[in-house]
N, C-alpha and C positions, 0 to 999 in steps of 0.2 A: 559479498552478495553480488549476484548477477541481475541486472535490471533490464527489463524489456518494456519499452514504451510503445503503445499503439494509440494513434490519434485518428479521429474521424471528423473531418470538416471543421477543424479548429487550428489556429496557429499556436504552436507550442515552441516557445523560445528556449534558448540555452539557460537563461535565468530561471525559467519555470522548472526545467530539468534539474538544475542545481538545488532548487528549493525542495523538490521531492527527494533527491538523494540525501540531503541534509536531514530531513525529517525522518526518513526511513532507516538511516544508519544505526540509530539506537535500538531498533527492533532486533538486530543481530545480537546485541549484547543481552537482550532479554531472553533470547532463545538459549543462550548458554551452551551446554554440551550438545543440545539438539541442533545447533547450527553447523556442526562439523567444521570443516575448514572454510576459508573465506570464499571459495568458489562453489560451495555446495548448496547455498541458499539461493533460490530463484524467486524473483519478484516480478510479477507481470502487472503492469498498470495500463488501463485502458481509459481514454478520455474522449468525450464527444459532447457536442452541443446538444442540449436537451430539446425535446419537442414540446416543452412546457409553453403554455400560452403567452407567457411574458417574453419568451425568446432569449432572455439574458442569463440562463442558468446552464451549468455544466454537469453532466453525469460522469462519475468516476468510479471505476472498479479496481480493486487490487487483490491479487492472490499471492500468497507467500507459501512456498513449498520448502520444507526442511527435510534433509535426508534421514533423520532419525524419528520419523513419525509425526510430523506436524504439517497439516495443510490448513491454511487460514484464508478466509475470503471476506471482503467488505465492499459495500456499495454506498455511495453518497450522492447527493445532488445539492450543489452550492452555487453561489454567485461568481466565485473566482477560483482559479486553480489553487491558489494558496489555501483557501478555506477547504477545498477538497483534500489537499495533502494533509492538513491538520486533522480533519475529521477521520480520514482513512487511518491515519496513524493511531488515533485514540481507539477506534474500533478494533484494529488489529492487536493493539497492545492489550486490550481487555481479553481478547480471545487467547492470546499467548499466556497471559497470567492465569487464566482459567485452565488451560491445558497443563501448566505446571502444577496447579493445585490438585488436579485429578491424579497426576502421576505420583504425587507424594503420598496420597492416601493409600 
């Protein structure tokens, strides 16, 4: 998987990056054949500080593109980067599982 991180107005540390990489690694296994080889799945993650009135929230978007017909997108708003990574993974996982279900029918 090839990861592209884009941040706007936030401090994104190496530990945050490692957390995202660890969470998203299992998505490639879910893609199975659709993943192609290890460099053919592209993941774009965008993180920014929310304009929410409380000021302490982060907006995160993730897009996963697979060479064999899978494009998945998720957006979340959470209090921490870790919660963003967890929620994005859950949403993308549900989309990938639904994609496989349609293809089997």
